[in-house]
Structures are given as structure tokens and as C-alpha cells.
N, C-alpha and C positions, 0 to 999 in steps of 0.2 A: 366765685364761680356762684352766676343767681340761679332760681329750681329751674328757670326756666334753660337757660348753656348748660344749665348742665342734663337737663330731660335732651335736648339735644345731642348729646357726643352719647349719651343711654342707644336714642333714639340712632345715629350715623357707625353705633358700632358694635349693637343690641349681635346681629349673627355673627360678629368674629371672634371667636378668643380661640384660637389652635395653637398650635407647638410656636415658639418666638424663633423657634428655628431655623424657619422661612425666611424668615421673617427683617432681623439686623442685617442692615449693611456689610457690603465689601470685608471682608470677616478671614485674616489671614489663621490659614490651617485649620484650628478649631478654638483660636484665639481672639481677642478683641486686636484693634491694632493699640491701641491705648486702655487704660485702666477705663479711666473716667466715663461714667456714663451719660449716654448722650440721650438728647435732650425725648422724651416722651411724646406719644403721642398720647389721643384720649384712651385713658385705664385701661376703656372693655371696648381698644381698635383691634385685636388682639384677632385670629379665626378659628372658625366653630371647630371641633371635635365633636358635635352632636349630630346623627348619620342624618339629621330632615332638614341642612342643609339644601340641596336641591332635591323641590319635591319633584312630580308630573302636572301638567299643565292641565287646567283645570276649560269644561267645555267653553263655560259660563266666561273666560276670561278675555281682557282687552286693554288696549290701552288708552293710559292717563295722560303720560304727557312722550315727551319726545328730545332729548337732549342730543345735539349733535350725531343726530343718522340713529342715536340706541334709543331705546324704547324702554319706559317702565310703565308695566300694563300691573292691573287692580291686582291679578296674586300674588307681583311681589310685594303689592302693600302689605295687604291681608297675612302673609306670612310674618313677615317682619314684625308685623303689628302683632302676630301671637305668639313672637318670637319673644317679643320687650315684656309682653304679659306672662309667660311661660316662667322667664328669668326676674323676676322684680322682685324685689328681699321685701322680708314682712315688714310693717313697719312706711315702707315707701307708699307713695303714692301716684298712679298715674292721674294724668290731668283726663276730661272726656271723653267720649268714642269720638267724635270729630276731630277734638282737637290732637289726641292722639295722633290720626291717623295723616293731620296735615302735617307736625312734626314728622314723620315716617318720610313721609311723599318727600319734603325738603332734602330728607339729609339722603334720600334716596337721588333723589334730581343732584346732591349736589359733590354723590360717589359717584354719577352718569361725567359727571362735566371733570373730576380729579382723576380717572380715569382716559378721559381722554387726552387731556394735557397731561399724562404720565407718558401715552404714547408717541405725541411730537416732542416728546423731553429723549426718545427711544428708550426708556426705564422696559424695559422685560425681562420676564421669569422662567426659563427653561424646562422641559419638559422633565428632567434630569431631576432640577429642586419639587417641584410636583410629586414626582414621583416619592423621594422621601420623606415628602411632608403628610400622603396618602399611610406610605408605612409606622410614621410615626402614628397614625390618627389610628391605624389601625393595631397597633401595639398600648393603648391607650387604653381599646374599647378589648384587650384580649382576641386578639384574633390576628389572623394572619389577612397580607388586601388579598387573595382572592377568596378565603370568607367576608372579607368585607364587602366587596361584588358584586356577590352573592345576596349578604341581608341584605343589598339596599334593592340588587333587584328584587330580591320577593316584595318587597312592602313595596315597590312600586315606583322608587326612587328612580335618577337617570344619574346614573355612571358618572357618563360626557358632561351634562350639566354641569354636576359637582365637582368635577377637575375646571370645569371651567371659571366657576366658581371661586374656586380657591386659589389662582389667577391672577383674581381679580381681587383680592382680599390682598395679596399679599403686593398687589402695583401700588394697591391704595395707601399699603403702612410703607411702601417705599418713598414715592413721591410727596407724603407728610414730611416721611423725613427727612427728605434731604429737601426742599421747599420751605418747609415749616422754621426745619434748624439754621437753615442756613442766613433767615432771616431775622434770629435771637442775634444782637450785639451784646457781651457783658463787658463794660469796660471794667480797668484795675482802678478805675479815682470810685463802681460801684460797689467793687469787692470791698477794700476798704472803706470806704462806708460803710456795710454792711456787718461788717468783723464791729470796728466803732459802734454804730449804734447796736450789734448786737453782742456783746463778749463773751468768749466763753465759758464765762461762767450763767450766763443768759441761754448760750444758745441751746437747739431744740435736736434732740435725738431722732437720728433717722434706724429706722428698728424695720426687720422683716420677719413678721411674725405669720403662724400657719396656725391654722384651726381646722377641730372638727364640729360640726356640729348637728347636735339628734336633738333634733326639734321635740317643742313641745306643742300637742296641739291646743285649742284654745278651748275651755272649759275638763281641760283632762283630770280625770279619776284619780285618789289620790295610790289606786294602784299602780294609773299606768304608771304617773308622775315616779313607784318606786322603782318600773321597771327601766324606763327610762332611764330618772341618774345611776340605774344600776348600770346600766349596758354602756353610761358615758365614764364613769368612773373605773369599769374597765379597760373600757381602749385606752385611758391617761394613762393608767399603769401599763398595759402591755408597751403604749411611746415611751411610758420612765426610761422605763426596761432595756430600752434599745429597740423593740420595732420600729421594722420602716413607716414614718409618720405618713410618710408620701403616699403611699400603697396604702393604710387605712382610709387617708383624708378620702381618697379616689372610691373604696368600699362603702366606706361607710359615714361620709358625712352628708349632710341634710343642706348645706348647704350649695346650691349651683350655683354660685358661680364662683365659687374655689376650686372645688372636688374636681376639675379637671387638671390643675395646676399645686397636685398636692397637697388644698388648702391653703398656698402660699400669699399671702397680698402683695408681694414683691416689695423691696426696699423706698422706705415712704416715711414722711417727717410721723414724729408720733400725735401732732397736730391733724394730721389726715388721715388716723384711725381709731375706733372707737374702743374711748376713754376709759371704759372695761374692762378691753384687752392690755392697753398701753397699764394700767394696774397691776394688771397679773404678770404681766413680763418683766415690773421693775425691777425687783430683784433677781430675778433670771437672771446664767450666767448662758451666755454660746450655744446652743444645744441640749438646753434646761429644757421639763415639759410644766407647765404652774400646774396647781393645783386647780380644781372642777371648779367651772366658773359655770354664772345661772344669769341669764339674761333672759329676760320680754321675749326670745325668740326660741330658747333652751338652753340645754347645758352646750358649753364651752371648754373645750379639750384646746389648750394654745399651749405653741411651740415657738420657741426667741428663734430663729434662725438667727439671724446677724444685726449687729446694731453697730453702728456710726455713729460718736461720740462726741463733738466736737467741745462740748460741753469739757468730759476729760479728755478729749485730742486723743483718743481711740480709737483705732477701728481694726476688725476684725480677717485675717488671715487665713486661708487654707492649705495644706501640700498635699499631695494627690496625686497618684499615678494611674495609669488606662494602658490598658491594652486597645490596642484600632485594626480595624480589617475595612478596608476599602468597598467601598461599594462601586458595581459596574453593569451594563449589561447582561452581563458573564455572571456575574455575582450577586443577584439580588441580596437588597440588604433582610427579607423574609430570612435566604439562610444563611446569611453572616450570623444574625440571632442565633439562627440554634448553635452553628458552632462556635458561638463566643458564650451559650449556655453551657454547651456540654465544660467547656475550658472553666468555666465558673465552678461546676462540680468537684472537676477532676481539681482543683486549688479548696474546696471550701472540705474538701473529703481529706487533704493531705498527701494529695500525688502528685505538689507540685508546687511550689511558691510564688504569688503572686509576678514578682520580678525576675521568674525563673520563662513561668508563662509568653511573661512579654518578650522579652528579646529573643523571645522564640517564635510568637507568634506577629509581633505586634508588629505596622504596617510604616508605624508613625516613625519621627526621627529621635521619639525619646523611647524610642528602643532597646536602643544602648544603655541608658542606663538602666534598665526595668521597671520603663515606662513614671518615670520620678516625673514631674513637671514644674518640682520645684514650690516656693512659697508663692502663693498666688490673690490679691485684693479682690475684694468683691468686684465682679460687674468684668472677671476678665474672661472670662467662657462664653461661649455663646449661649442662652439663656440657657435649654434643657440638657446639656451638662452639669448647665450648671446647680438646679433644680437636683438633679439627682445625687448632687453631688452635699449640697445642702441640706438632702434630708437623712445621708450620714453621719449615724459616730463615728469616729478611731478608729480602724480595722475591717471595718464593714466594709462587703461588697455589695455594689451593687449591682441591678438587673442589667441587664445588654441595653444600649442606649441611645436610637435615632439621632445622624444628626446629617446635617447635610453633606459632610464629612464620609460618613460611614455610619461601622457601628461600633460604640465604647464601652470595657467593662473597667468600671471607673476605682476604684475602693485609695478612700480618705486614710491617711496615714494619719495628721495631728489638726490641729486650730490651736492658737495664739493670738494673744490681745497686742497692736502695735500703734506702736505712740504715732501722732501725726508731723509731721516735716510742717514747715510755716508754708511750703511750698501749696502742699498738702492740702492744708486747713485755706488757703485763697482758691485753690482747684476744686474742695466740698464746698466752700460760700457761695464760687462761680454755678455749681452747678442747683446746688436751693433757688438760686437768682432767676438762673434761665427755668427749672419747674415753673417756678410764680409763671413767666411771662409769654411759657410757651400758650394757654387755654387761648387766651387772648390774640397774639401770633394766628395761632392757626383762624381760629375767628377769622378778620382781616384776610388773610391770602384765600382762604375758602369763597369769601363775597367776592374776591377781583374776581376767582375761577370763575364762578357760576354767570357774573356781571357780564364774562367775555365767550358765553357759551352763549349755541341757539338750541332755543325754547319754546318749546311748542308744546299750550297746555290742550288737550282734549278731551271734552263731555261724552259721560258717561255713554251708551247707543240708548 
């Protein structure tokens, strides 16, 4: 991917990094219909948990473009540019201000055209799903939904505009998954050729790494350096001793790009991860934490969350159990979080076992089995469930986790490495090929949708 293409992807997705819970298509229960990884959308095109997503309009605002009767304003561009500048990683370079604004404007026009296309296809996002998403965002910011709304209003933010923006970003994710994914065709011959040209002995591992960054400012004094290193080492030791890595990342990491995902980069080919991180994880078992790593950005605490290694023909399966309480207008997620937090306290204090509590309280079909979900490969569960599960050590119990299906309490029972069958090797190869084709296919689709849209550019007043 060229620098310009990558920057366009960042520009079109920078406002989006929310829980993927609301973003995956047609999920049965809380499991995916199949364990195969779906074609990715641009890596940063989730939705935002930042509270500044929807702001109060300014008196100096004006219309820059009209796309199928939808407006793109000066403030829209300004806010997207500001978010992009705020989230750029150390070592990355943005283009000059005028070029950056042009690319952001192009991305916003693309979004408006794609939203109109989603509506013509009948793709919709219901209020209940938006409510569940906002509950998840509130939990990530360690507050209730009511507290989130009050906080936004106190900061001069429009809560209704925030809901509208979330709905639009979920629609964008859905239409991109549906339309772009449907265009990608991987033939059996391509899979065979890939396996022959990249035999198992040379095939690349796919890793899910999570990290906590303790940034070191330029020109830091030796005393500052020692203090920051000691802080990073302390976090590393806590993580290695079984502390919840995801929570440590959310509260301690200086990497704004990954901390809301518990520090996780998601499952990626090793070539798409920093070489320093791949080297640090080379000899780790799944769930282990590497010795402290130093880069130009600072100190990194790195954990290997999952590995799919076609060279070794294995992947990591997890066995978990859960308690599910289903949310409804009469039982909002916030109330269920409190109930499950109390159940968790009872379990951890020895007043009852997890299977007992699951049989008594869970509203899922697994209740009769004590909440046992059996062995599951990577990608089997919706993302927010899987992120919480990946952060656990065997025997640990998560905090309440909100999804579109309700609120879950999750316990990891055990992990194991499983040999890939020939069919799974072919499916893994198919996913690699699909991953490689997605960006170019998206760009082609986006150009077609834009060409079919009615666009009017307007000059500044």
C-alpha cells in the first residue's frame, strides 16, 4: 500500500474506533456463524470511544460540499483533521496542512456517498444497537450511560449528534464489509498456488500482540529515563504475574491508537507488525509477556495474545464459560453490569462457583452446562467478547462485558495449541489472500460509489 493510499485510509477512518461489537454482520447468539476471519475493512475504520466525536457547531461554520443532499461542512473537516493530528504515531509524518485537509475532505465525501448507498440497500442500525454501543463506550470510560451523557453536555457536546455519528459509522462498516467482501473472489487454484509458492516452512505467522507504551520524551534526562523505565518494568511484572493486561493498557498506555482495544493490534501477519515486537514475541507462549522492550518511542510491555502459525500448522483454541444477562428496555445494560459485578464478587469470595452461578442466572443456552462454551478457535466470538477472553489467564474472571446480546461475565478455563487440518490450512491461505486484496478492492469500489453520487463543491463565503 502506498503512503498516499495508507493516509487516505487513516483519513477516512480516524474518527471511527469504537467497539467492534456493533460492527460485525449477522452474528448468531454471541458467536460468529463461522470461525473464518471475515475480510477486513481499513484497519482503523472502527468507531471512536473518544468523547469528542460530536461537537457543538460553531458560528463560523459553512458548507464545503453537498453529496446526495448530505452536507460536508468546514467544521466537519476541521474536526477530522484535529483527530488525525492527535492520533498520529511518533515517527509518522503527515502531509502539509493544505494537502491533509484535501485528503480529509475527499474521505468525508466518500463517506457521504457510501452512506447514501447503504440506505439504498436497506442497511439500517436500530436504536437498541446504538444504545448497547453507548453502554460499551460508557464502560470503557468507567462511567454509566447517564454519567456519559452529563459529561458530554457539560463539555458542550450534543448527545443526539453523537448518536447520529455512531449510527453513520456503523453503517459505513456494514456496507464496506458487505459490498467489498462480496467482490473478493479467491479461487481454489489461487489457494493451491499460494501454498505451493509459500510452503509451510516459509509461511508467515499471524500474531495478535498487545502492548503498553510508556513514552519517553525527546531529550529526557537520565533521571526521567530511569523513572519511566521503572514504571514500565513495574507494569511488565504485574502483567507477567497475571494482572489484567487489557485494563493496564487502557489506564497506563501512552499509545492512543491501541489503548482502547486493551493494547491489542489484532491478528496480523508478522510483516504488518513492528519488527521489534515480532522479535520480542518470537519465543513466547500464548499468554506470556516479553521482557521490557525499548524503541525510539519509549518502553514497551508486550504480550502474545494469540498465534496462528502455518509454519507449525497450529493455532490457539480457548475454552471458556460465561454468564449472559440479556438487556432490554426494562433491563438496561447498566443495571445488568451491576448485577453481574455482584455475582462476580460472590464467585471470587467463594460464596458459589462459576458453573453454579451460570446455571442459576445465565440466560444463554449454555446455562445447563454451567456456562461452558466448549473449545473455540480465534474469531469464533464477537470482538468485545474475544478481547476480554484474550486478556484473561486460565481461571481468571473478566469484569462485566457489554455486547449487542446483553452483558457477559467470562471465565477462561484453558488454552491449547491445535494442529491445523488440510482444510484449515487452505482456509488460512484464503484469508491471507483475501487480506491482500481488500485494500485495492475497497479503493475500486469507493471510486465507483463516488462516481455515481451527485457532488457539488462550494466556495468559502
